[in-house]
Each structure stands twice: as structure tokens, then as C-alpha cells.
VMD Tcl script that builds the backbone (N, CA, C; Angstrom):
set m [mol new atoms 474]
animate dup $m
set s [atomselect $m all]
$s set {name element resname resid chain x y z} {
  {N N MET 1 A 39.657 0.834 -9.854}
  {CA C MET 1 A 38.214 0.755 -9.750}
  {C C MET 1 A 37.859 -0.623 -9.185}
  {N N ALA 2 A 36.996 -0.659 -8.235}
  {CA C ALA 2 A 36.577 -1.897 -7.595}
  {C C ALA 2 A 35.432 -2.535 -8.372}
  {N N LEU 3 A 35.226 -3.818 -8.143}
  {CA C LEU 3 A 34.168 -4.559 -8.817}
  {C C LEU 3 A 32.805 -3.914 -8.579}
  {N N ARG 4 A 32.599 -3.417 -7.392}
  {CA C ARG 4 A 31.319 -2.778 -7.065}
  {C C ARG 4 A 31.051 -1.607 -8.010}
  {N N GLU 5 A 32.076 -0.804 -8.277}
  {CA C GLU 5 A 31.907 0.334 -9.176}
  {C C GLU 5 A 31.670 -0.115 -10.614}
  {N N VAL 6 A 32.340 -1.197 -11.016}
  {CA C VAL 6 A 32.127 -1.741 -12.360}
  {C C VAL 6 A 30.684 -2.211 -12.498}
  {N N LYS 7 A 30.190 -2.912 -11.490}
  {CA C LYS 7 A 28.796 -3.377 -11.522}
  {C C LYS 7 A 27.827 -2.206 -11.610}
  {N N LYS 8 A 28.130 -1.159 -10.888}
  {CA C LYS 8 A 27.274 0.027 -10.899}
  {C C LYS 8 A 27.218 0.620 -12.314}
  {N N GLU 9 A 28.373 0.713 -12.955}
  {CA C GLU 9 A 28.432 1.234 -14.327}
  {C C GLU 9 A 27.667 0.333 -15.290}
  {N N LEU 10 A 27.840 -0.984 -15.137}
  {CA C LEU 10 A 27.144 -1.922 -16.020}
  {C C LEU 10 A 25.637 -1.841 -15.859}
  {N N LYS 11 A 25.176 -1.670 -14.640}
  {CA C LYS 11 A 23.739 -1.559 -14.394}
  {C C LYS 11 A 23.164 -0.305 -15.043}
  {N N ALA 12 A 23.980 0.727 -15.163}
  {CA C ALA 12 A 23.521 1.980 -15.768}
  {C C ALA 12 A 23.480 1.901 -17.297}
  {N N MET 13 A 24.126 0.887 -17.861}
  {CA C MET 13 A 24.186 0.746 -19.319}
  {C C MET 13 A 22.983 -0.044 -19.821}
  {N N ASP 14 A 22.592 0.243 -21.072}
  {CA C ASP 14 A 21.534 -0.589 -21.650}
  {C C ASP 14 A 22.167 -1.793 -22.353}
  {N N LYS 15 A 21.328 -2.691 -22.795}
  {CA C LYS 15 A 21.782 -3.965 -23.366}
  {C C LYS 15 A 22.734 -3.767 -24.547}
  {N N THR 16 A 22.433 -2.851 -25.433}
  {CA C THR 16 A 23.281 -2.654 -26.618}
  {C C THR 16 A 24.662 -2.122 -26.231}
  {N N GLU 17 A 24.722 -1.283 -25.219}
  {CA C GLU 17 A 26.019 -0.773 -24.747}
  {C C GLU 17 A 26.858 -1.888 -24.127}
  {N N ILE 18 A 26.205 -2.777 -23.390}
  {CA C ILE 18 A 26.917 -3.904 -22.775}
  {C C ILE 18 A 27.434 -4.852 -23.858}
  {N N ILE 19 A 26.613 -5.109 -24.866}
  {CA C ILE 19 A 27.036 -5.972 -25.973}
  {C C ILE 19 A 28.226 -5.351 -26.695}
  {N N LYS 20 A 28.178 -4.050 -26.915}
  {CA C LYS 20 A 29.285 -3.360 -27.574}
  {C C LYS 20 A 30.564 -3.462 -26.731}
  {N N LEU 21 A 30.450 -3.269 -25.416}
  {CA C LEU 21 A 31.597 -3.363 -24.514}
  {C C LEU 21 A 32.206 -4.769 -24.550}
  {N N ILE 22 A 31.362 -5.770 -24.455}
  {CA C ILE 22 A 31.852 -7.152 -24.479}
  {C C ILE 22 A 32.490 -7.476 -25.828}
  {N N SER 23 A 31.906 -6.980 -26.902}
  {CA C SER 23 A 32.479 -7.201 -28.228}
  {C C SER 23 A 33.868 -6.578 -28.352}
  {N N GLU 24 A 34.028 -5.393 -27.808}
  {CA C GLU 24 A 35.340 -4.732 -27.824}
  {C C GLU 24 A 36.357 -5.519 -26.996}
  {N N MET 25 A 35.935 -6.001 -25.830}
  {CA C MET 25 A 36.825 -6.822 -25.002}
  {C C MET 25 A 37.218 -8.084 -25.765}
  {N N TYR 26 A 36.267 -8.696 -26.440}
  {CA C TYR 26 A 36.515 -9.916 -27.210}
  {C C TYR 26 A 37.586 -9.668 -28.278}
  {N N LYS 27 A 37.503 -8.536 -28.924}
  {CA C LYS 27 A 38.460 -8.212 -29.994}
  {C C LYS 27 A 39.838 -7.847 -29.462}
  {N N LYS 28 A 39.902 -7.202 -28.313}
  {CA C LYS 28 A 41.157 -6.604 -27.851}
  {C C LYS 28 A 41.885 -7.353 -26.737}
  {N N ILE 29 A 41.196 -8.226 -26.026}
  {CA C ILE 29 A 41.806 -8.884 -24.863}
  {C C ILE 29 A 41.794 -10.393 -25.083}
  {N N PRO 30 A 42.952 -10.986 -25.375}
  {CA C PRO 30 A 43.001 -12.425 -25.676}
  {C C PRO 30 A 42.377 -13.310 -24.592}
  {N N ALA 31 A 42.613 -13.004 -23.322}
  {CA C ALA 31 A 42.042 -13.822 -22.248}
  {C C ALA 31 A 40.515 -13.731 -22.238}
  {N N ALA 32 A 39.983 -12.551 -22.536}
  {CA C ALA 32 A 38.529 -12.388 -22.595}
  {C C ALA 32 A 37.963 -13.186 -23.771}
  {N N LYS 33 A 38.663 -13.169 -24.891}
  {CA C LYS 33 A 38.235 -13.938 -26.065}
  {C C LYS 33 A 38.187 -15.423 -25.728}
  {N N THR 34 A 39.221 -15.911 -25.094}
  {CA C THR 34 A 39.274 -17.320 -24.709}
  {C C THR 34 A 38.101 -17.668 -23.797}
  {N N TYR 35 A 37.899 -16.864 -22.783}
  {CA C TYR 35 A 36.827 -17.121 -21.823}
  {C C TYR 35 A 35.458 -17.080 -22.509}
  {N N LEU 36 A 35.231 -16.089 -23.339}
  {CA C LEU 36 A 33.934 -15.954 -23.997}
  {C C LEU 36 A 33.703 -17.055 -25.029}
  {N N ASP 37 A 34.760 -17.523 -25.678}
  {CA C ASP 37 A 34.617 -18.647 -26.600}
  {C C ASP 37 A 34.119 -19.883 -25.859}
  {N N ILE 38 A 34.698 -20.149 -24.711}
  {CA C ILE 38 A 34.277 -21.305 -23.914}
  {C C ILE 38 A 32.874 -21.075 -23.367}
  {N N PHE 39 A 32.602 -19.863 -22.929}
  {CA C PHE 39 A 31.271 -19.520 -22.417}
  {C C PHE 39 A 30.209 -19.766 -23.484}
  {N N ALA 40 A 30.497 -19.373 -24.712}
  {CA C ALA 40 A 29.519 -19.475 -25.791}
  {C C ALA 40 A 29.360 -20.899 -26.313}
  {N N THR 41 A 30.456 -21.658 -26.374}
  {CA C THR 41 A 30.399 -22.980 -27.000}
  {C C THR 41 A 30.494 -24.133 -26.008}
  {N N GLY 42 A 31.115 -23.900 -24.869}
  {CA C GLY 42 A 31.352 -24.983 -23.918}
  {C C GLY 42 A 32.449 -25.921 -24.373}
  {N N GLU 43 A 33.069 -25.625 -25.483}
  {CA C GLU 43 A 34.080 -26.497 -26.096}
  {C C GLU 43 A 35.486 -26.081 -25.668}
  {N N ILE 44 A 36.240 -27.038 -25.133}
  {CA C ILE 44 A 37.595 -26.721 -24.683}
  {C C ILE 44 A 38.675 -27.455 -25.469}
  {N N LYS 45 A 38.293 -28.377 -26.366}
  {CA C LYS 45 A 39.287 -29.216 -27.060}
  {C C LYS 45 A 40.337 -28.394 -27.800}
  {N N VAL 46 A 39.908 -27.396 -28.525}
  {CA C VAL 46 A 40.842 -26.571 -29.292}
  {C C VAL 46 A 41.817 -25.866 -28.350}
  {N N LEU 47 A 41.286 -25.331 -27.264}
  {CA C LEU 47 A 42.150 -24.646 -26.293}
  {C C LEU 47 A 43.102 -25.616 -25.614}
  {N N VAL 48 A 42.629 -26.801 -25.288}
  {CA C VAL 48 A 43.485 -27.799 -24.649}
  {C C VAL 48 A 44.670 -28.096 -25.557}
  {N N GLU 49 A 44.403 -28.335 -26.818}
  {CA C GLU 49 A 45.494 -28.649 -27.763}
  {C C GLU 49 A 46.457 -27.474 -27.916}
  {N N LYS 50 A 45.911 -26.279 -28.006}
  {CA C LYS 50 A 46.753 -25.081 -28.142}
  {C C LYS 50 A 47.695 -24.946 -26.940}
  {N N TYR 51 A 47.135 -25.049 -25.754}
  {CA C TYR 51 A 47.947 -24.851 -24.558}
  {C C TYR 51 A 48.855 -26.043 -24.256}
  {N N LYS 52 A 48.471 -27.239 -24.681}
  {CA C LYS 52 A 49.363 -28.395 -24.520}
  {C C LYS 52 A 50.659 -28.155 -25.304}
  {N N LYS 53 A 50.524 -27.651 -26.511}
  {CA C LYS 53 A 51.715 -27.368 -27.333}
  {C C LYS 53 A 52.584 -26.312 -26.670}
  {N N GLU 54 A 51.948 -25.315 -26.107}
  {CA C GLU 54 A 52.695 -24.254 -25.437}
  {C C GLU 54 A 53.426 -24.800 -24.199}
  {N N ILE 55 A 52.751 -25.641 -23.450}
  {CA C ILE 55 A 53.374 -26.268 -22.278}
  {C C ILE 55 A 54.576 -27.101 -22.704}
  {N N GLU 56 A 54.425 -27.870 -23.758}
  {CA C GLU 56 A 55.537 -28.692 -24.256}
  {C C GLU 56 A 56.732 -27.828 -24.647}
  {N N ARG 57 A 56.465 -26.700 -25.273}
  {CA C ARG 57 A 57.555 -25.795 -25.669}
  {C C ARG 57 A 58.351 -25.328 -24.460}
  {N N TYR 58 A 57.668 -25.118 -23.363}
  {CA C TYR 58 A 58.344 -24.661 -22.146}
  {C C TYR 58 A 59.062 -25.794 -21.418}
  {N N ILE 59 A 58.456 -26.951 -21.369}
  {CA C ILE 59 A 58.997 -28.028 -20.544}
  {C C ILE 59 A 60.179 -28.735 -21.196}
  {N N TYR 60 A 60.063 -29.046 -22.471}
  {CA C TYR 60 A 61.140 -29.788 -23.110}
  {C C TYR 60 A 62.319 -28.877 -23.363}
  {N N PRO 61 A 63.471 -29.311 -22.918}
  {CA C PRO 61 A 64.671 -28.482 -23.080}
  {C C PRO 61 A 64.958 -28.218 -24.558}
  {N N GLY 62 A 65.433 -27.042 -24.805}
  {CA C GLY 62 A 65.766 -26.685 -26.169}
  {C C GLY 62 A 66.978 -25.789 -26.190}
  {N N GLY 63 A 67.533 -25.650 -27.339}
  {CA C GLY 63 A 68.676 -24.768 -27.483}
  {C C GLY 63 A 69.976 -25.427 -27.074}
  {N N ARG 64 A 71.009 -24.694 -27.188}
  {CA C ARG 64 A 72.357 -25.196 -26.957}
  {C C ARG 64 A 72.593 -25.653 -25.519}
  {N N TYR 65 A 72.006 -24.962 -24.574}
  {CA C TYR 65 A 72.274 -25.258 -23.171}
  {C C TYR 65 A 71.178 -26.085 -22.507}
  {N N MET 66 A 70.224 -26.559 -23.292}
  {CA C MET 66 A 69.160 -27.439 -22.797}
  {C C MET 66 A 68.485 -26.860 -21.550}
  {N N GLN 67 A 68.072 -25.622 -21.627}
  {CA C GLN 67 A 67.423 -24.964 -20.493}
  {C C GLN 67 A 66.006 -25.477 -20.289}
  {N N LEU 68 A 65.717 -25.884 -19.069}
  {CA C LEU 68 A 64.365 -26.267 -18.695}
  {C C LEU 68 A 63.609 -25.002 -18.317}
  {N N ARG 69 A 62.390 -24.867 -18.823}
  {CA C ARG 69 A 61.593 -23.671 -18.527}
  {C C ARG 69 A 60.209 -24.059 -18.007}
  {N N GLU 70 A 60.180 -25.093 -17.166}
  {CA C GLU 70 A 58.899 -25.564 -16.661}
  {C C GLU 70 A 58.207 -24.525 -15.790}
  {N N ALA 71 A 58.961 -23.604 -15.218}
  {CA C ALA 71 A 58.344 -22.541 -14.423}
  {C C ALA 71 A 57.423 -21.682 -15.309}
  {N N GLU 72 A 57.807 -21.510 -16.553}
  {CA C GLU 72 A 56.964 -20.757 -17.494}
  {C C GLU 72 A 55.668 -21.517 -17.776}
  {N N ALA 73 A 55.767 -22.836 -17.866}
  {CA C ALA 73 A 54.565 -23.656 -18.082}
  {C C ALA 73 A 53.637 -23.541 -16.878}
  {N N ARG 74 A 54.209 -23.577 -15.684}
  {CA C ARG 74 A 53.386 -23.432 -14.477}
  {C C ARG 74 A 52.727 -22.050 -14.444}
  {N N LYS 75 A 53.450 -21.036 -14.850}
  {CA C LYS 75 A 52.904 -19.674 -14.887}
  {C C LYS 75 A 51.712 -19.601 -15.848}
  {N N LEU 76 A 51.850 -20.238 -17.016}
  {CA C LEU 76 A 50.761 -20.279 -17.987}
  {C C LEU 76 A 49.540 -20.972 -17.380}
  {N N ILE 77 A 49.760 -22.099 -16.731}
  {CA C ILE 77 A 48.655 -22.843 -16.126}
  {C C ILE 77 A 47.995 -22.015 -15.027}
  {N N ARG 78 A 48.788 -21.352 -14.197}
  {CA C ARG 78 A 48.206 -20.499 -13.136}
  {C C ARG 78 A 47.346 -19.388 -13.733}
  {N N THR 79 A 47.795 -18.811 -14.827}
  {CA C THR 79 A 47.020 -17.765 -15.492}
  {C C THR 79 A 45.688 -18.319 -15.984}
  {N N LEU 80 A 45.728 -19.500 -16.582}
  {CA C LEU 80 A 44.502 -20.114 -17.097}
  {C C LEU 80 A 43.576 -20.573 -15.968}
  {N N GLN 81 A 44.142 -20.935 -14.830}
  {CA C GLN 81 A 43.326 -21.350 -13.689}
  {C C GLN 81 A 42.409 -20.232 -13.222}
  {N N LYS 82 A 42.795 -19.002 -13.459}
  {CA C LYS 82 A 41.992 -17.858 -13.029}
  {C C LYS 82 A 40.652 -17.794 -13.753}
  {N N MET 83 A 40.556 -18.470 -14.908}
  {CA C MET 83 A 39.290 -18.491 -15.638}
  {C C MET 83 A 38.294 -19.446 -14.991}
  {N N LYS 84 A 38.762 -20.291 -14.063}
  {CA C LYS 84 A 37.893 -21.214 -13.324}
  {C C LYS 84 A 37.153 -22.186 -14.243}
  {N N ILE 85 A 37.876 -22.720 -15.236}
  {CA C ILE 85 A 37.319 -23.747 -16.116}
  {C C ILE 85 A 38.024 -25.047 -15.732}
  {N N THR 86 A 37.419 -25.757 -14.809}
  {CA C THR 86 A 38.071 -26.879 -14.148}
  {C C THR 86 A 38.553 -27.948 -15.123}
  {N N GLU 87 A 37.757 -28.310 -16.098}
  {CA C GLU 87 A 38.173 -29.368 -17.025}
  {C C GLU 87 A 39.396 -28.950 -17.836}
  {N N LEU 88 A 39.465 -27.700 -18.250}
  {CA C LEU 88 A 40.648 -27.193 -18.946}
  {C C LEU 88 A 41.862 -27.287 -18.034}
  {N N ASN 89 A 41.701 -26.875 -16.781}
  {CA C ASN 89 A 42.798 -26.941 -15.814}
  {C C ASN 89 A 43.287 -28.368 -15.630}
  {N N VAL 90 A 42.370 -29.308 -15.461}
  {CA C VAL 90 A 42.734 -30.705 -15.253}
  {C C VAL 90 A 43.526 -31.230 -16.444}
  {N N GLU 91 A 43.040 -30.978 -17.630}
  {CA C GLU 91 A 43.723 -31.457 -18.842}
  {C C GLU 91 A 45.159 -30.931 -18.914}
  {N N LEU 92 A 45.325 -29.654 -18.660}
  {CA C LEU 92 A 46.652 -29.047 -18.766}
  {C C LEU 92 A 47.562 -29.463 -17.617}
  {N N GLU 93 A 47.014 -29.597 -16.439}
  {CA C GLU 93 A 47.824 -30.027 -15.292}
  {C C GLU 93 A 48.320 -31.454 -15.482}
  {N N LEU 94 A 47.453 -32.337 -15.953}
  {CA C LEU 94 A 47.886 -33.722 -16.208}
  {C C LEU 94 A 48.915 -33.773 -17.333}
  {N N HIS 95 A 48.743 -32.940 -18.332}
  {CA C HIS 95 A 49.709 -32.892 -19.430}
  {C C HIS 95 A 51.065 -32.401 -18.930}
  {N N TYR 96 A 51.042 -31.396 -18.084}
  {CA C TYR 96 A 52.275 -30.884 -17.482}
  {C C TYR 96 A 53.005 -32.008 -16.744}
  {N N VAL 97 A 52.282 -32.750 -15.917}
  {CA C VAL 97 A 52.882 -33.835 -15.146}
  {C C VAL 97 A 53.463 -34.891 -16.083}
  {N N ALA 98 A 52.704 -35.279 -17.100}
  {CA C ALA 98 A 53.185 -36.292 -18.044}
  {C C ALA 98 A 54.448 -35.822 -18.758}
  {N N CYS 99 A 54.479 -34.571 -19.163}
  {CA C CYS 99 A 55.664 -34.026 -19.844}
  {C C CYS 99 A 56.872 -34.009 -18.903}
  {N N CYS 100 A 56.667 -33.596 -17.670}
  {CA C CYS 100 A 57.770 -33.571 -16.697}
  {C C CYS 100 A 58.311 -34.970 -16.444}
  {N N LEU 101 A 57.424 -35.954 -16.382}
  {CA C LEU 101 A 57.876 -37.337 -16.194}
  {C C LEU 101 A 58.709 -37.814 -17.381}
  {N N GLU 102 A 58.353 -37.372 -18.585}
  {CA C GLU 102 A 59.152 -37.722 -19.765}
  {C C GLU 102 A 60.542 -37.095 -19.692}
  {N N VAL 103 A 60.619 -35.860 -19.210}
  {CA C VAL 103 A 61.918 -35.207 -19.054}
  {C C VAL 103 A 62.767 -35.984 -18.050}
  {N N ILE 104 A 62.162 -36.390 -16.951}
  {CA C ILE 104 A 62.884 -37.175 -15.948}
  {C C ILE 104 A 63.366 -38.485 -16.561}
  {N N GLU 105 A 62.495 -39.129 -17.313}
  {CA C GLU 105 A 62.843 -40.403 -17.948}
  {C C GLU 105 A 63.958 -40.234 -18.986}
  {N N ASP 106 A 63.841 -39.224 -19.817}
  {CA C ASP 106 A 64.805 -39.039 -20.906}
  {C C ASP 106 A 66.155 -38.515 -20.447}
  {N N PHE 107 A 66.148 -37.649 -19.427}
  {CA C PHE 107 A 67.388 -36.983 -19.040}
  {C C PHE 107 A 67.875 -37.339 -17.640}
  {N N GLY 108 A 67.104 -38.184 -16.931}
  {CA C GLY 108 A 67.493 -38.534 -15.575}
  {C C GLY 108 A 67.536 -37.312 -14.675}
  {N N TYR 109 A 66.659 -36.368 -14.959}
  {CA C TYR 109 A 66.673 -35.092 -14.246}
  {C C TYR 109 A 66.251 -35.278 -12.807}
  {N N TRP 110 A 66.997 -34.715 -11.889}
  {CA C TRP 110 A 66.638 -34.763 -10.479}
  {C C TRP 110 A 66.824 -33.382 -9.881}
  {N N ASP 111 A 65.751 -32.835 -9.419}
  {CA C ASP 111 A 65.765 -31.559 -8.718}
  {C C ASP 111 A 64.566 -31.571 -7.778}
  {N N GLU 112 A 64.809 -31.366 -6.508}
  {CA C GLU 112 A 63.736 -31.471 -5.525}
  {C C GLU 112 A 62.588 -30.519 -5.841}
  {N N GLY 113 A 62.897 -29.287 -6.222}
  {CA C GLY 113 A 61.860 -28.316 -6.550}
  {C C GLY 113 A 61.012 -28.761 -7.738}
  {N N TYR 114 A 61.663 -29.398 -8.703}
  {CA C TYR 114 A 60.985 -29.915 -9.895}
  {C C TYR 114 A 59.970 -30.983 -9.480}
  {N N TYR 115 A 60.406 -31.892 -8.616}
  {CA C TYR 115 A 59.537 -32.970 -8.151}
  {C C TYR 115 A 58.381 -32.421 -7.322}
  {N N ILE 116 A 58.652 -31.447 -6.482}
  {CA C ILE 116 A 57.605 -30.854 -5.650}
  {C C ILE 116 A 56.551 -30.172 -6.525}
  {N N ALA 117 A 57.007 -29.428 -7.530}
  {CA C ALA 117 A 56.075 -28.750 -8.441}
  {C C ALA 117 A 55.235 -29.770 -9.205}
  {N N LEU 118 A 55.872 -30.852 -9.629}
  {CA C LEU 118 A 55.173 -31.912 -10.353}
  {C C LEU 118 A 54.086 -32.526 -9.456}
  {N N GLU 119 A 54.434 -32.837 -8.221}
  {CA C GLU 119 A 53.463 -33.413 -7.290}
  {C C GLU 119 A 52.296 -32.453 -7.034}
  {N N LYS 120 A 52.610 -31.205 -6.821}
  {CA C LYS 120 A 51.568 -30.214 -6.555}
  {C C LYS 120 A 50.605 -30.113 -7.742}
  {N N MET 121 A 51.161 -30.117 -8.951}
  {CA C MET 121 A 50.330 -30.027 -10.155}
  {C C MET 121 A 49.443 -31.271 -10.266}
  {N N PHE 122 A 50.001 -32.433 -9.955}
  {CA C PHE 122 A 49.231 -33.679 -9.999}
  {C C PHE 122 A 48.049 -33.609 -9.033}
  {N N TYR 123 A 48.303 -33.168 -7.816}
  {CA C TYR 123 A 47.233 -33.116 -6.824}
  {C C TYR 123 A 46.204 -32.032 -7.136}
  {N N ASN 124 A 46.617 -30.948 -7.778}
  {CA C ASN 124 A 45.641 -29.956 -8.258}
  {C C ASN 124 A 44.704 -30.614 -9.269}
  {N N ALA 125 A 45.286 -31.401 -10.180}
  {CA C ALA 125 A 44.488 -32.074 -11.208}
  {C C ALA 125 A 43.520 -33.073 -10.584}
  {N N THR 126 A 44.004 -33.869 -9.641}
  {CA C THR 126 A 43.115 -34.875 -9.040}
  {C C THR 126 A 41.999 -34.216 -8.224}
  {N N ASP 127 A 42.295 -33.089 -7.592}
  {CA C ASP 127 A 41.238 -32.349 -6.892}
  {C C ASP 127 A 40.174 -31.877 -7.886}
  {N N GLY 128 A 40.623 -31.394 -9.044}
  {CA C GLY 128 A 39.697 -30.952 -10.086}
  {C C GLY 128 A 38.860 -32.097 -10.633}
  {N N ILE 129 A 39.478 -33.261 -10.781}
  {CA C ILE 129 A 38.756 -34.444 -11.277}
  {C C ILE 129 A 37.640 -34.807 -10.301}
  {N N ARG 130 A 37.956 -34.798 -9.020}
  {CA C ARG 130 A 36.939 -35.096 -7.997}
  {C C ARG 130 A 35.825 -34.048 -8.020}
  {N N GLU 131 A 36.221 -32.793 -8.157}
  {CA C GLU 131 A 35.232 -31.707 -8.199}
  {C C GLU 131 A 34.261 -31.897 -9.363}
  {N N LEU 132 A 34.793 -32.341 -10.501}
  {CA C LEU 132 A 33.961 -32.568 -11.684}
  {C C LEU 132 A 33.191 -33.880 -11.616}
  {N N GLY 133 A 33.627 -34.787 -10.733}
  {CA C GLY 133 A 33.007 -36.109 -10.666}
  {C C GLY 133 A 33.345 -36.961 -11.881}
  {N N MET 134 A 34.562 -36.783 -12.414}
  {CA C MET 134 A 34.964 -37.469 -13.651}
  {C C MET 134 A 36.085 -38.489 -13.409}
  {N N GLU 135 A 36.046 -39.129 -12.263}
  {CA C GLU 135 A 37.096 -40.078 -11.916}
  {C C GLU 135 A 37.236 -41.178 -12.973}
  {N N GLU 136 A 36.122 -41.661 -13.463}
  {CA C GLU 136 A 36.154 -42.746 -14.446}
  {C C GLU 136 A 36.827 -42.305 -15.755}
  {N N LYS 137 A 36.534 -41.113 -16.188}
  {CA C LYS 137 A 37.102 -40.601 -17.441}
  {C C LYS 137 A 38.627 -40.525 -17.369}
  {N N TYR 138 A 39.167 -40.153 -16.215}
  {CA C TYR 138 A 40.601 -39.928 -16.085}
  {C C TYR 138 A 41.352 -41.097 -15.450}
  {N N GLU 139 A 40.649 -42.166 -15.112}
  {CA C GLU 139 A 41.259 -43.274 -14.383}
  {C C GLU 139 A 42.485 -43.849 -15.093}
  {N N GLU 140 A 42.379 -44.086 -16.378}
  {CA C GLU 140 A 43.497 -44.688 -17.122}
  {C C GLU 140 A 44.715 -43.761 -17.158}
  {N N ARG 141 A 44.486 -42.485 -17.389}
  {CA C ARG 141 A 45.606 -41.523 -17.406}
  {C C ARG 141 A 46.278 -41.418 -16.050}
  {N N ILE 142 A 45.478 -41.356 -15.011}
  {CA C ILE 142 A 46.019 -41.255 -13.654}
  {C C ILE 142 A 46.838 -42.494 -13.324}
  {N N THR 143 A 46.323 -43.656 -13.675}
  {CA C THR 143 A 47.038 -44.907 -13.417}
  {C C THR 143 A 48.384 -44.912 -14.134}
  {N N GLY 144 A 48.391 -44.489 -15.390}
  {CA C GLY 144 A 49.639 -44.424 -16.150}
  {C C GLY 144 A 50.646 -43.459 -15.537}
  {N N ILE 145 A 50.169 -42.321 -15.113}
  {CA C ILE 145 A 51.044 -41.313 -14.506}
  {C C ILE 145 A 51.611 -41.818 -13.178}
  {N N THR 146 A 50.755 -42.386 -12.335}
  {CA C THR 146 A 51.236 -42.851 -11.032}
  {C C THR 146 A 52.215 -44.010 -11.183}
  {N N TYR 147 A 51.962 -44.874 -12.156}
  {CA C TYR 147 A 52.867 -46.001 -12.410}
  {C C TYR 147 A 54.236 -45.491 -12.860}
  {N N LYS 148 A 54.227 -44.585 -13.818}
  {CA C LYS 148 A 55.489 -44.031 -14.336}
  {C C LYS 148 A 56.233 -43.270 -13.244}
  {N N ALA 149 A 55.518 -42.490 -12.461}
  {CA C ALA 149 A 56.133 -41.706 -11.389}
  {C C ALA 149 A 56.803 -42.611 -10.361}
  {N N SER 150 A 56.205 -43.757 -10.101}
  {CA C SER 150 A 56.766 -44.677 -9.099}
  {C C SER 150 A 58.157 -45.168 -9.501}
  {N N HIS 151 A 58.447 -45.208 -10.792}
  {CA C HIS 151 A 59.775 -45.620 -11.277}
  {C C HIS 151 A 60.847 -44.607 -10.912}
  {N N PHE 152 A 60.442 -43.389 -10.608}
  {CA C PHE 152 A 61.387 -42.329 -10.287}
  {C C PHE 152 A 61.336 -41.930 -8.818}
  {N N GLY 153 A 60.713 -42.772 -8.015}
  {CA C GLY 153 A 60.665 -42.513 -6.582}
  {C C GLY 153 A 59.576 -41.550 -6.157}
  {N N LEU 154 A 58.676 -41.232 -7.061}
  {CA C LEU 154 A 57.557 -40.353 -6.724}
  {C C LEU 154 A 56.333 -41.211 -6.405}
  {N N GLU 155 A 55.774 -41.012 -5.248}
  {CA C GLU 155 A 54.601 -41.779 -4.878}
  {C C GLU 155 A 53.388 -40.874 -4.963}
  {N N LEU 156 A 52.803 -40.847 -6.139}
  {CA C LEU 156 A 51.601 -40.065 -6.346}
  {C C LEU 156 A 50.405 -40.985 -6.103}
  {N N SER 157 A 49.535 -40.575 -5.215}
  {CA C SER 157 A 48.380 -41.421 -4.917}
  {C C SER 157 A 47.108 -40.708 -5.313}
  {N N TYR 158 A 46.118 -41.525 -5.637}
  {CA C TYR 158 A 44.824 -40.971 -6.046}
  {C C TYR 158 A 43.742 -41.719 -5.338}
}
mol reanalyze $m
mol bondsrecalc $m
mol representation Tube
mol addrep $m
């Protein structure tokens, strides 16, 4: 079903039917619940903390073979980016970069694809910061990240 058909159905519904539909989506679809929570409150702190922990679980090696699963963290971030909540995206993207830099520092990890993904995530975050006009808020974090990255041969500029 295309968006046009969904809109047509929604227009045919009365207010109480739409509220009931949204309530059912809220109860049954985790992504819809997340989006509607932010829509209703504008608050992202709880979600940022929740997803930061999840990102850390993926990025930091665990288990007997110390498997890195940063691709899973990127997948999570891409999924959340679809909600178009720029500040949430920026927070998680910067956290991803900081965590990856810690892995490089702690384990001396070198993989070209890893570095490329890290750079791409950094530049996604800085684009979001500019879009929000929040350069001042993130200046200290960006400076710390770029300084640390320079120790590993990564030249991240802002």
C-alpha cells in the first residue's frame, strides 16, 4: 500500500478512530512508541542513554574471540536516523565515534574500513550539528574527538 492510499484511509476516519489506531501502534510497534514519545515530550535524554548503552555493547569487543560488532552499531544508528530526529542522531553518532576511538586506543586496532566508517559517522554528526545550529554546544566534544583522532592518523576537521 502506498502512502497516498494510507492518507486516503486516514482522511476517511474520524478523530476517535485515528486516536485508536495510533494508540494500537504505540502499544505494538517499538519504533512508533519511541517516535511518539519524542513527539509528545520533545525529550531525548532517556533514549540517548538507552541507545548509547546498546552502541557500547556492539562496539566493545566481548567474548572469547574479542569480536568487534561495530557494524551492528552502525545499523542501529541508521535505523534511528529514519526517525529524522537530528539531535538524537548527533548524540549517537558522536558516541559511536568516541567509542571507536577508545577501541583503537585500547587495542591498537587498524582496519581501513573501520576508519572510513568512523570518519563518515563523524561527518554525519557535524552536518547535523550545523543543521541544528548547535556548534557551541558540541564544540568541546568535537575538539576532544578531533584531538584524539589525530593521535591515530585520522584528520577529522570541523
